[in-house]
PDB file of N, CA, C and O in Angstrom, chain B, residues numbered from 101:
ATOM      1  N   UNK B 101       0.619  -0.928   0.503  1.00  0.00           N
ATOM      2  CA  UNK B 101      -0.616   0.307   0.116  1.00  0.00           C
ATOM      3  C   UNK B 101       0.368   1.314  -0.066  1.00  0.00           C
ATOM      4  O   UNK B 101       1.367   1.195   0.643  1.00  0.00           O
ATOM      5  N   UNK B 102       0.329   2.154  -0.746  1.00  0.00           N
ATOM      6  CA  UNK B 102       1.387   3.695  -1.079  1.00  0.00           C
ATOM      7  C   UNK B 102       1.021   4.376   0.030  1.00  0.00           C
ATOM      8  O   UNK B 102      -0.119   4.363   0.495  1.00  0.00           O
ATOM      9  N   UNK B 103       2.248   5.169   0.617  1.00  0.00           N
ATOM     10  CA  UNK B 103       2.319   6.065   1.468  1.00  0.00           C
ATOM     11  C   UNK B 103       0.811   6.878   1.392  1.00  0.00           C
ATOM     12  O   UNK B 103       0.000   6.975   2.313  1.00  0.00           O
ATOM     13  N   UNK B 104       0.730   7.253   0.451  1.00  0.00           N
ATOM     14  CA  UNK B 104      -0.700   8.223   0.033  1.00  0.00           C
ATOM     15  C   UNK B 104      -2.072   7.239   0.540  1.00  0.00           C
ATOM     16  O   UNK B 104      -2.817   7.581   1.458  1.00  0.00           O
ATOM     17  N   UNK B 105      -2.212   6.112  -0.161  1.00  0.00           N
ATOM     18  CA  UNK B 105      -3.302   5.682   0.306  1.00  0.00           C
ATOM     19  C   UNK B 105      -3.358   5.002   1.904  1.00  0.00           C
ATOM     20  O   UNK B 105      -4.328   4.712   2.605  1.00  0.00           O
ATOM     21  N   UNK B 106      -2.183   4.908   2.100  1.00  0.00           N
ATOM     22  CA  UNK B 106      -2.422   4.097   3.358  1.00  0.00           C
ATOM     23  C   UNK B 106      -2.607   5.725   4.700  1.00  0.00           C
ATOM     24  O   UNK B 106      -3.200   5.686   5.778  1.00  0.00           O
ATOM     25  N   UNK B 107      -1.913   6.878   4.120  1.00  0.00           N
ATOM     26  CA  UNK B 107      -2.467   8.241   4.704  1.00  0.00           C
ATOM     27  C   UNK B 107      -3.776   8.179   4.895  1.00  0.00           C
ATOM     28  O   UNK B 107      -4.273   7.920   5.991  1.00  0.00           O
ATOM     29  N   UNK B 108      -4.313   8.367   4.040  1.00  0.00           N
ATOM     30  CA  UNK B 108      -5.767   8.335   3.729  1.00  0.00           C
ATOM     31  C   UNK B 108      -6.582   7.575   4.421  1.00  0.00           C
ATOM     32  O   UNK B 108      -7.540   8.142   4.947  1.00  0.00           O
ATOM     33  N   UNK B 109      -6.405   5.956   4.623  1.00  0.00           N
ATOM     34  CA  UNK B 109      -7.066   5.346   5.363  1.00  0.00           C
ATOM     35  C   UNK B 109      -7.056   5.962   6.387  1.00  0.00           C
ATOM     36  O   UNK B 109      -7.924   6.778   6.699  1.00  0.00           O
ATOM     37  N   UNK B 110      -5.958   5.631   7.145  1.00  0.00           N
ATOM     38  CA  UNK B 110      -5.360   6.188   8.184  1.00  0.00           C
ATOM     39  C   UNK B 110      -6.729   7.504   8.455  1.00  0.00           C
ATOM     40  O   UNK B 110      -7.301   7.309   9.527  1.00  0.00           O
ATOM     41  N   UNK B 111      -7.134   8.410   7.870  1.00  0.00           N
ATOM     42  CA  UNK B 111      -7.364   9.977   8.148  1.00  0.00           C
ATOM     43  C   UNK B 111      -9.246   9.086   7.773  1.00  0.00           C
ATOM     44  O   UNK B 111      -9.947   9.425   8.726  1.00  0.00           O
ATOM     45  N   UNK B 112      -9.811   8.488   7.119  1.00  0.00           N
ATOM     46  CA  UNK B 112     -10.888   7.788   6.952  1.00  0.00           C
ATOM     47  C   UNK B 112     -11.174   7.201   8.585  1.00  0.00           C
ATOM     48  O   UNK B 112     -11.914   7.808   9.360  1.00  0.00           O
ATOM     49  N   UNK B 113     -10.402   5.831   8.973  1.00  0.00           N
ATOM     50  CA  UNK B 113     -11.099   5.806   9.792  1.00  0.00           C
ATOM     51  C   UNK B 113     -10.739   6.744  11.418  1.00  0.00           C
ATOM     52  O   UNK B 113     -11.297   6.435  12.471  1.00  0.00           O
ATOM     53  N   UNK B 114     -10.024   7.546  11.338  1.00  0.00           N
ATOM     54  CA  UNK B 114     -10.153   8.465  12.479  1.00  0.00           C
ATOM     55  C   UNK B 114     -11.611   9.162  12.221  1.00  0.00           C
ATOM     56  O   UNK B 114     -12.473   9.108  13.098  1.00  0.00           O
ATOM     57  N   UNK B 115     -11.837   9.807  10.995  1.00  0.00           N
ATOM     58  CA  UNK B 115     -12.728  10.551  10.788  1.00  0.00           C
ATOM     59  C   UNK B 115     -14.494  10.167  10.956  1.00  0.00           C
ATOM     60  O   UNK B 115     -15.533  10.827  10.970  1.00  0.00           O
ATOM     61  N   UNK B 116     -14.007   8.275  11.103  1.00  0.00           N
ATOM     62  CA  UNK B 116     -15.527   7.662  11.320  1.00  0.00           C
ATOM     63  C   UNK B 116     -14.896   7.416  12.653  1.00  0.00           C
ATOM     64  O   UNK B 116     -15.897   7.173  13.327  1.00  0.00           O
ATOM     65  N   UNK B 117     -13.799   7.316  13.524  1.00  0.00           N
ATOM     66  CA  UNK B 117     -14.540   7.113  14.856  1.00  0.00           C
ATOM     67  C   UNK B 117     -14.888   8.419  15.525  1.00  0.00           C
ATOM     68  O   UNK B 117     -15.805   8.608  16.324  1.00  0.00           O
ATOM     69  N   UNK B 118     -14.059   9.238  15.096  1.00  0.00           N
ATOM     70  CA  UNK B 118     -14.579  10.860  15.522  1.00  0.00           C
ATOM     71  C   UNK B 118     -16.112  11.214  15.264  1.00  0.00           C
ATOM     72  O   UNK B 118     -16.762  11.873  16.075  1.00  0.00           O
ATOM     73  N   UNK B 119     -16.609  10.752  14.134  1.00  0.00           N
ATOM     74  CA  UNK B 119     -17.859  11.180  13.901  1.00  0.00           C
ATOM     75  C   UNK B 119     -18.506  10.080  14.689  1.00  0.00           C
ATOM     76  O   UNK B 119     -19.360  10.580  15.421  1.00  0.00           O
ATOM     77  N   UNK B 120     -18.451   9.055  14.797  1.00  0.00           N
ATOM     78  CA  UNK B 120     -19.340   8.140  15.907  1.00  0.00           C
ATOM     79  C   UNK B 120     -19.340   8.614  16.728  1.00  0.00           C
ATOM     80  O   UNK B 120     -20.474   8.923  17.095  1.00  0.00           O
ATOM     81  N   UNK B 121     -17.801   9.203  17.975  1.00  0.00           N
ATOM     82  CA  UNK B 121     -18.087   9.700  18.863  1.00  0.00           C
ATOM     83  C   UNK B 121     -18.390  10.927  19.063  1.00  0.00           C
ATOM     84  O   UNK B 121     -18.018  11.160  20.213  1.00  0.00           O
ATOM     85  N   UNK B 122     -18.845  11.849  18.624  1.00  0.00           N
ATOM     86  CA  UNK B 122     -19.467  12.924  17.896  1.00  0.00           C
ATOM     87  C   UNK B 122     -21.304  12.151  17.786  1.00  0.00           C
ATOM     88  O   UNK B 122     -22.169  12.058  18.657  1.00  0.00           O
ATOM     89  N   UNK B 123     -21.303  11.912  16.967  1.00  0.00           N
ATOM     90  CA  UNK B 123     -22.564  11.449  16.861  1.00  0.00           C
ATOM     91  C   UNK B 123     -23.342  10.451  18.429  1.00  0.00           C
ATOM     92  O   UNK B 123     -24.547  10.313  18.637  1.00  0.00           O
ATOM     93  N   UNK B 124     -22.218   9.916  19.281  1.00  0.00           N
ATOM     94  CA  UNK B 124     -23.070   9.681  20.406  1.00  0.00           C
ATOM     95  C   UNK B 124     -23.009  10.677  21.704  1.00  0.00           C
ATOM     96  O   UNK B 124     -23.004  10.423  22.909  1.00  0.00           O
ATOM     97  N   UNK B 125     -22.966  11.894  20.990  1.00  0.00           N
ATOM     98  CA  UNK B 125     -22.502  12.839  22.280  1.00  0.00           C
ATOM     99  C   UNK B 125     -24.443  13.775  21.500  1.00  0.00           C
ATOM    100  O   UNK B 125     -25.326  14.152  22.271  1.00  0.00           O
ATOM    101  N   UNK B 126     -24.547  13.891  19.949  1.00  0.00           N
ATOM    102  CA  UNK B 126     -25.193  14.748  19.660  1.00  0.00           C
ATOM    103  C   UNK B 126     -26.451  13.918  18.864  1.00  0.00           C
ATOM    104  O   UNK B 126     -26.514  12.716  18.602  1.00  0.00           O
ATOM    105  N   UNK B 127     -27.395  14.965  18.587  1.00  0.00           N
ATOM    106  CA  UNK B 127     -28.599  14.591  17.563  1.00  0.00           C
ATOM    107  C   UNK B 127     -27.710  13.865  16.231  1.00  0.00           C
ATOM    108  O   UNK B 127     -26.853  14.478  15.594  1.00  0.00           O
ATOM    109  N   UNK B 128     -28.102  12.489  15.981  1.00  0.00           N
ATOM    110  CA  UNK B 128     -27.661  12.466  14.599  1.00  0.00           C
ATOM    111  C   UNK B 128     -28.274  13.289  13.608  1.00  0.00           C
ATOM    112  O   UNK B 128     -27.613  13.762  12.684  1.00  0.00           O
ATOM    113  N   UNK B 129     -29.706  13.521  13.766  1.00  0.00           N
ATOM    114  CA  UNK B 129     -30.771  13.710  12.754  1.00  0.00           C
ATOM    115  C   UNK B 129     -30.096  15.250  12.606  1.00  0.00           C
ATOM    116  O   UNK B 129     -30.064  15.520  11.406  1.00  0.00           O
ATOM    117  N   UNK B 130     -29.516  16.413  13.467  1.00  0.00           N
ATOM    118  CA  UNK B 130     -29.530  17.075  13.421  1.00  0.00           C
ATOM    119  C   UNK B 130     -27.953  17.767  12.328  1.00  0.00           C
ATOM    120  O   UNK B 130     -27.887  18.851  11.749  1.00  0.00           O
ATOM    121  N   UNK B 131     -27.168  16.945  12.376  1.00  0.00           N
ATOM    122  CA  UNK B 131     -26.218  17.038  11.661  1.00  0.00           C
ATOM    123  C   UNK B 131     -25.449  15.714  10.325  1.00  0.00           C
ATOM    124  O   UNK B 131     -24.922  14.602  10.361  1.00  0.00           O
ATOM    125  N   UNK B 132     -25.900  16.923   9.112  1.00  0.00           N
ATOM    126  CA  UNK B 132     -25.618  15.513   8.187  1.00  0.00           C
ATOM    127  C   UNK B 132     -24.632  15.737   7.962  1.00  0.00           C
ATOM    128  O   UNK B 132     -24.379  15.075   6.956  1.00  0.00           O
ATOM    129  N   UNK B 133     -23.384  16.550   8.376  1.00  0.00           N
ATOM    130  CA  UNK B 133     -22.006  15.795   7.660  1.00  0.00           C
ATOM    131  C   UNK B 133     -21.546  14.424   8.501  1.00  0.00           C
ATOM    132  O   UNK B 133     -20.741  13.633   8.008  1.00  0.00           O
ATOM    133  N   UNK B 134     -22.163  14.216   9.870  1.00  0.00           N
ATOM    134  CA  UNK B 134     -21.967  13.032  10.435  1.00  0.00           C
ATOM    135  C   UNK B 134     -22.355  11.892   9.229  1.00  0.00           C
ATOM    136  O   UNK B 134     -21.467  11.103   8.905  1.00  0.00           O
ATOM    137  N   UNK B 135     -23.517  11.820   8.651  1.00  0.00           N
ATOM    138  CA  UNK B 135     -24.223  10.874   7.668  1.00  0.00           C
ATOM    139  C   UNK B 135     -23.573  10.681   7.150  1.00  0.00           C
ATOM    140  O   UNK B 135     -22.969   9.609   7.194  1.00  0.00           O
ATOM    141  N   UNK B 136     -23.217  12.042   6.004  1.00  0.00           N
ATOM    142  CA  UNK B 136     -22.215  11.845   4.992  1.00  0.00           C
ATOM    143  C   UNK B 136     -20.884  10.891   5.373  1.00  0.00           C
ATOM    144  O   UNK B 136     -20.669   9.930   4.633  1.00  0.00           O
ATOM    145  N   UNK B 137     -20.064  11.112   6.412  1.00  0.00           N
ATOM    146  CA  UNK B 137     -19.162  10.532   6.600  1.00  0.00           C
ATOM    147  C   UNK B 137     -18.930   9.051   7.074  1.00  0.00           C
ATOM    148  O   UNK B 137     -17.873   8.427   6.971  1.00  0.00           O
ATOM    149  N   UNK B 138     -20.252   8.552   7.675  1.00  0.00           N
ATOM    150  CA  UNK B 138     -20.557   7.059   8.261  1.00  0.00           C
ATOM    151  C   UNK B 138     -21.278   6.413   6.774  1.00  0.00           C
ATOM    152  O   UNK B 138     -21.491   5.203   6.713  1.00  0.00           O
ATOM    153  N   UNK B 139     -21.594   7.241   5.710  1.00  0.00           N
ATOM    154  CA  UNK B 139     -22.191   6.457   4.907  1.00  0.00           C
ATOM    155  C   UNK B 139     -20.853   5.945   3.661  1.00  0.00           C
ATOM    156  O   UNK B 139     -20.645   4.817   3.217  1.00  0.00           O
ATOM    157  N   UNK B 140     -20.289   6.945   3.427  1.00  0.00           N
ATOM    158  CA  UNK B 140     -19.048   7.089   2.767  1.00  0.00           C
ATOM    159  C   UNK B 140     -17.820   5.670   3.137  1.00  0.00           C
ATOM    160  O   UNK B 140     -17.361   4.919   2.276  1.00  0.00           O
ATOM    161  N   UNK B 141     -17.516   5.618   4.585  1.00  0.00           N
ATOM    162  CA  UNK B 141     -17.234   5.033   4.859  1.00  0.00           C
ATOM    163  C   UNK B 141     -17.818   3.658   5.693  1.00  0.00           C
ATOM    164  O   UNK B 141     -17.388   2.899   6.562  1.00  0.00           O
ATOM    165  N   UNK B 142     -19.039   3.809   4.903  1.00  0.00           N
ATOM    166  CA  UNK B 142     -19.350   2.252   4.948  1.00  0.00           C
ATOM    167  C   UNK B 142     -19.077   0.588   4.292  1.00  0.00           C
ATOM    168  O   UNK B 142     -19.309  -0.557   4.681  1.00  0.00           O
ATOM    169  N   UNK B 143     -18.276   1.412   2.746  1.00  0.00           N
ATOM    170  CA  UNK B 143     -18.060   0.421   2.209  1.00  0.00           C
ATOM    171  C   UNK B 143     -16.862  -0.409   2.311  1.00  0.00           C
ATOM    172  O   UNK B 143     -16.572  -1.434   1.693  1.00  0.00           O
ATOM    173  N   UNK B 144     -16.070   0.386   3.425  1.00  0.00           N
ATOM    174  CA  UNK B 144     -14.255  -0.279   3.585  1.00  0.00           C
ATOM    175  C   UNK B 144     -15.464  -1.363   3.941  1.00  0.00           C
ATOM    176  O   UNK B 144     -16.609  -1.092   4.302  1.00  0.00           O
ATOM    177  N   UNK B 145     -14.628  -3.199   3.648  1.00  0.00           N
ATOM    178  CA  UNK B 145     -14.667  -3.878   4.269  1.00  0.00           C
ATOM    179  C   UNK B 145     -13.797  -4.528   5.653  1.00  0.00           C
ATOM    180  O   UNK B 145     -14.135  -4.763   6.813  1.00  0.00           O
ATOM    181  N   UNK B 146     -12.569  -4.675   4.921  1.00  0.00           N
ATOM    182  CA  UNK B 146     -11.240  -4.468   5.151  1.00  0.00           C
ATOM    183  C   UNK B 146      -9.956  -3.703   5.052  1.00  0.00           C
ATOM    184  O   UNK B 146      -9.727  -3.179   3.962  1.00  0.00           O
ATOM    185  N   UNK B 147      -9.062  -3.551   6.034  1.00  0.00           N
ATOM    186  CA  UNK B 147      -7.793  -3.146   5.594  1.00  0.00           C
ATOM    187  C   UNK B 147      -6.807  -3.364   5.643  1.00  0.00           C
ATOM    188  O   UNK B 147      -7.059  -4.568   5.618  1.00  0.00           O
ATOM    189  N   UNK B 148      -5.121  -3.335   5.732  1.00  0.00           N
ATOM    190  CA  UNK B 148      -4.315  -3.660   6.032  1.00  0.00           C
ATOM    191  C   UNK B 148      -2.262  -2.614   5.575  1.00  0.00           C
ATOM    192  O   UNK B 148      -1.430  -2.400   4.693  1.00  0.00           O
ATOM    193  N   UNK B 149      -2.578  -2.403   6.883  1.00  0.00           N
ATOM    194  CA  UNK B 149      -1.686  -1.362   6.390  1.00  0.00           C
ATOM    195  C   UNK B 149      -0.038  -1.453   7.343  1.00  0.00           C
ATOM    196  O   UNK B 149       0.049  -1.827   8.513  1.00  0.00           O
ATOM    197  N   UNK B 150       1.013  -1.051   6.549  1.00  0.00           N
ATOM    198  CA  UNK B 150       2.258  -1.185   7.521  1.00  0.00           C
ATOM    199  C   UNK B 150       2.058  -0.021   8.339  1.00  0.00           C
ATOM    200  O   UNK B 150       1.038   0.597   8.036  1.00  0.00           O
ATOM    201  N   UNK B 151       2.882   0.576   9.507  1.00  0.00           N
ATOM    202  CA  UNK B 151       2.666   1.866   9.966  1.00  0.00           C
ATOM    203  C   UNK B 151       4.330   1.709  10.491  1.00  0.00           C
ATOM    204  O   UNK B 151       4.970   0.709  10.166  1.00  0.00           O
ATOM    205  N   UNK B 152       4.980   2.873  11.384  1.00  0.00           N
ATOM    206  CA  UNK B 152       6.174   3.277  11.671  1.00  0.00           C
ATOM    207  C   UNK B 152       6.141   4.684  12.148  1.00  0.00           C
ATOM    208  O   UNK B 152       6.176   5.761  11.553  1.00  0.00           O
ATOM    209  N   UNK B 153       6.065   4.359  13.363  1.00  0.00           N
ATOM    210  CA  UNK B 153       5.817   6.082  14.525  1.00  0.00           C
ATOM    211  C   UNK B 153       7.526   6.179  15.513  1.00  0.00           C
ATOM    212  O   UNK B 153       8.269   5.282  15.911  1.00  0.00           O
ATOM    213  N   UNK B 154       7.629   7.932  15.631  1.00  0.00           N
ATOM    214  CA  UNK B 154       8.417   8.329  16.036  1.00  0.00           C
ATOM    215  C   UNK B 154       8.441   9.098  17.168  1.00  0.00           C
ATOM    216  O   UNK B 154       7.954  10.169  16.806  1.00  0.00           O
ATOM    217  N   UNK B 155       8.696   9.169  18.206  1.00  0.00           N
ATOM    218  CA  UNK B 155       8.194   9.072  19.716  1.00  0.00           C
ATOM    219  C   UNK B 155       9.555   9.564  20.215  1.00  0.00           C
ATOM    220  O   UNK B 155      10.717   9.170  20.109  1.00  0.00           O
ATOM    221  N   UNK B 156       9.006  10.467  20.733  1.00  0.00           N
ATOM    222  CA  UNK B 156      10.197  11.472  21.194  1.00  0.00           C
ATOM    223  C   UNK B 156       9.937  11.844  22.649  1.00  0.00           C
ATOM    224  O   UNK B 156       8.917  12.410  23.041  1.00  0.00           O
ATOM    225  N   UNK B 157      11.083  11.422  23.495  1.00  0.00           N
ATOM    226  CA  UNK B 157      10.339  11.141  24.795  1.00  0.00           C
ATOM    227  C   UNK B 157      11.862  11.722  25.499  1.00  0.00           C
ATOM    228  O   UNK B 157      12.923  11.139  25.272  1.00  0.00           O
ATOM    229  N   UNK B 158      11.732  13.404  26.698  1.00  0.00           N
ATOM    230  CA  UNK B 158      12.235  14.221  27.076  1.00  0.00           C
ATOM    231  C   UNK B 158      13.777  13.363  28.511  1.00  0.00           C
ATOM    232  O   UNK B 158      14.983  13.598  28.579  1.00  0.00           O
ATOM    233  N   UNK B 159      12.855  12.387  29.382  1.00  0.00           N
ATOM    234  CA  UNK B 159      13.713  11.540  29.678  1.00  0.00           C
ATOM    235  C   UNK B 159      15.006  10.603  29.266  1.00  0.00           C
ATOM    236  O   UNK B 159      16.073  10.342  29.821  1.00  0.00           O
ATOM    237  N   UNK B 160      14.209  10.113  27.655  1.00  0.00           N
ATOM    238  CA  UNK B 160      15.324   9.237  26.838  1.00  0.00           C
ATOM    239  C   UNK B 160      16.757  10.289  25.953  1.00  0.00           C
ATOM    240  O   UNK B 160      16.939  11.459  26.287  1.00  0.00           O
ATOM    241  N   UNK B 161      17.302   9.857  25.258  1.00  0.00           N
ATOM    242  CA  UNK B 161      18.639  10.318  25.421  1.00  0.00           C
ATOM    243  C   UNK B 161      18.198  10.390  23.182  1.00  0.00           C
ATOM    244  O   UNK B 161      18.515  11.366  22.502  1.00  0.00           O
ATOM    245  N   UNK B 162      17.645   9.422  22.733  1.00  0.00           N
ATOM    246  CA  UNK B 162      17.411   9.193  20.997  1.00  0.00           C
ATOM    247  C   UNK B 162      15.594   8.639  21.098  1.00  0.00           C
ATOM    248  O   UNK B 162      14.975   7.841  21.802  1.00  0.00           O
ATOM    249  N   UNK B 163      15.330   9.362  20.232  1.00  0.00           N
ATOM    250  CA  UNK B 163      13.954   9.366  19.442  1.00  0.00           C
ATOM    251  C   UNK B 163      13.274   7.596  19.917  1.00  0.00           C
ATOM    252  O   UNK B 163      14.153   6.788  20.219  1.00  0.00           O
ATOM    253  N   UNK B 164      12.036   7.167  19.954  1.00  0.00           N
ATOM    254  CA  UNK B 164      12.018   5.588  19.706  1.00  0.00           C
ATOM    255  C   UNK B 164      11.346   5.490  18.904  1.00  0.00           C
ATOM    256  O   UNK B 164      10.421   6.271  18.678  1.00  0.00           O
ATOM    257  N   UNK B 165      11.675   4.325  18.137  1.00  0.00           N
ATOM    258  CA  UNK B 165      10.808   4.280  16.624  1.00  0.00           C
ATOM    259  C   UNK B 165      10.084   2.475  17.052  1.00  0.00           C
ATOM    260  O   UNK B 165      10.550   1.631  17.817  1.00  0.00           O
ATOM    261  N   UNK B 166       8.956   2.431  16.283  1.00  0.00           N
ATOM    262  CA  UNK B 166       8.528   1.607  16.396  1.00  0.00           C
ATOM    263  C   UNK B 166       7.811   1.292  14.709  1.00  0.00           C
ATOM    264  O   UNK B 166       7.416   2.189  13.964  1.00  0.00           O
ATOM    265  N   UNK B 167       7.788  -0.030  14.425  1.00  0.00           N
ATOM    266  CA  UNK B 167       7.147  -0.168  13.497  1.00  0.00           C
ATOM    267  C   UNK B 167       6.025  -1.962  13.555  1.00  0.00           C
ATOM    268  O   UNK B 167       6.311  -2.921  14.272  1.00  0.00           O
ATOM    269  N   UNK B 168       5.062  -1.901  12.779  1.00  0.00           N
ATOM    270  CA  UNK B 168       3.791  -2.818  12.400  1.00  0.00           C
ATOM    271  C   UNK B 168       3.274  -2.551  11.766  1.00  0.00           C
ATOM    272  O   UNK B 168       3.566  -1.694  10.932  1.00  0.00           O
ATOM    273  N   UNK B 169       2.323  -3.107  11.840  1.00  0.00           N
ATOM    274  CA  UNK B 169       1.111  -3.759  11.044  1.00  0.00           C
ATOM    275  C   UNK B 169      -0.616  -3.276  11.338  1.00  0.00           C
ATOM    276  O   UNK B 169      -1.018  -3.276  12.502  1.00  0.00           O
ATOM    277  N   UNK B 170      -1.125  -3.061  10.724  1.00  0.00           N
ATOM    278  CA  UNK B 170      -2.308  -2.513  11.280  1.00  0.00           C
ATOM    279  C   UNK B 170      -3.803  -3.048  10.419  1.00  0.00           C
ATOM    280  O   UNK B 170      -4.039  -2.692   9.264  1.00  0.00           O
ATOM    281  N   UNK B 171      -4.516  -3.751  11.044  1.00  0.00           N
ATOM    282  CA  UNK B 171      -5.254  -4.431  10.554  1.00  0.00           C
ATOM    283  C   UNK B 171      -7.288  -4.638  10.876  1.00  0.00           C
ATOM    284  O   UNK B 171      -7.813  -5.111  11.883  1.00  0.00           O
ATOM    285  N   UNK B 172      -7.857  -4.189   9.848  1.00  0.00           N
ATOM    286  CA  UNK B 172      -8.729  -3.952  10.103  1.00  0.00           C
ATOM    287  C   UNK B 172     -10.197  -4.330   9.464  1.00  0.00           C
ATOM    288  O   UNK B 172     -10.380  -4.257   8.249  1.00  0.00           O
ATOM    289  N   UNK B 173     -11.064  -4.673  10.231  1.00  0.00           N
ATOM    290  CA  UNK B 173     -11.895  -5.518   8.724  1.00  0.00           C
ATOM    291  C   UNK B 173     -13.266  -5.143   9.915  1.00  0.00           C
ATOM    292  O   UNK B 173     -13.185  -4.968  11.131  1.00  0.00           O
ATOM    293  N   UNK B 174     -14.462  -5.110   9.024  1.00  0.00           N
ATOM    294  CA  UNK B 174     -15.614  -4.317   9.843  1.00  0.00           C
ATOM    295  C   UNK B 174     -16.184  -5.900  10.534  1.00  0.00           C
ATOM    296  O   UNK B 174     -15.679  -7.020  10.451  1.00  0.00           O
ATOM    297  N   UNK B 175     -17.147  -5.532  11.063  1.00  0.00           N
ATOM    298  CA  UNK B 175     -17.493  -3.775  12.029  1.00  0.00           C
ATOM    299  C   UNK B 175     -16.846  -3.200  12.915  1.00  0.00           C
ATOM    300  O   UNK B 175     -17.194  -2.042  13.146  1.00  0.00           O
ATOM    301  N   UNK B 176     -15.531  -3.851  13.838  1.00  0.00           N
ATOM    302  CA  UNK B 176     -15.526  -2.948  14.658  1.00  0.00           C
ATOM    303  C   UNK B 176     -14.054  -3.818  15.552  1.00  0.00           C
ATOM    304  O   UNK B 176     -13.916  -3.776  16.774  1.00  0.00           O
ATOM    305  N   UNK B 177     -13.138  -4.519  14.640  1.00  0.00           N
ATOM    306  CA  UNK B 177     -11.997  -5.474  14.945  1.00  0.00           C
ATOM    307  C   UNK B 177     -11.049  -4.716  14.211  1.00  0.00           C
ATOM    308  O   UNK B 177     -11.077  -4.680  12.981  1.00  0.00           O
ATOM    309  N   UNK B 178     -10.025  -3.971  15.046  1.00  0.00           N
ATOM    310  CA  UNK B 178      -8.764  -2.941  14.783  1.00  0.00           C
ATOM    311  C   UNK B 178      -7.921  -3.744  15.399  1.00  0.00           C
ATOM    312  O   UNK B 178      -8.337  -4.169  16.477  1.00  0.00           O
ATOM    313  N   UNK B 179      -6.564  -4.196  14.978  1.00  0.00           N
ATOM    314  CA  UNK B 179      -5.657  -4.581  15.540  1.00  0.00           C
ATOM    315  C   UNK B 179      -4.390  -4.195  15.262  1.00  0.00           C
ATOM    316  O   UNK B 179      -4.231  -3.738  14.130  1.00  0.00           O
ATOM    317  N   UNK B 180      -3.312  -4.253  16.065  1.00  0.00           N
ATOM    318  CA  UNK B 180      -1.893  -3.668  15.884  1.00  0.00           C
ATOM    319  C   UNK B 180      -1.243  -4.665  16.265  1.00  0.00           C
ATOM    320  O   UNK B 180      -1.540  -5.454  17.161  1.00  0.00           O
ATOM    321  N   UNK B 181       0.122  -4.651  15.249  1.00  0.00           N
ATOM    322  CA  UNK B 181       1.139  -5.479  15.444  1.00  0.00           C
ATOM    323  C   UNK B 181       2.659  -5.020  14.845  1.00  0.00           C
ATOM    324  O   UNK B 181       3.177  -5.226  13.748  1.00  0.00           O
ATOM    325  N   UNK B 182       3.168  -4.272  16.112  1.00  0.00           N
ATOM    326  CA  UNK B 182       4.553  -4.127  16.510  1.00  0.00           C
ATOM    327  C   UNK B 182       5.358  -5.501  15.509  1.00  0.00           C
ATOM    328  O   UNK B 182       5.339  -6.672  15.886  1.00  0.00           O
ATOM    329  N   UNK B 183       5.836  -5.163  14.578  1.00  0.00           N
ATOM    330  CA  UNK B 183       7.788  -5.278  14.842  1.00  0.00           C
ATOM    331  C   UNK B 183       8.654  -5.471  15.164  1.00  0.00           C
ATOM    332  O   UNK B 183       9.643  -5.030  14.579  1.00  0.00           O
TER     333      UNK B 183
END
């Protein structure tokens, strides 16, 4: 999966999660944006991507890098594996 695709998918997942959290605190009938996000993302059945992240912790000399794979399968199975 290319970096652009991976970033797009991650952004979509974050949008869906944000929309669902927002929808839980608001009346969904009042916000068509939430409905549109949920409708667009409902077509995603599953996805897989590799990731890397770098954490900078003030107490450590060097940044900590970790890599792994993220797996998502509808309706709500999200797993990450560090390599």
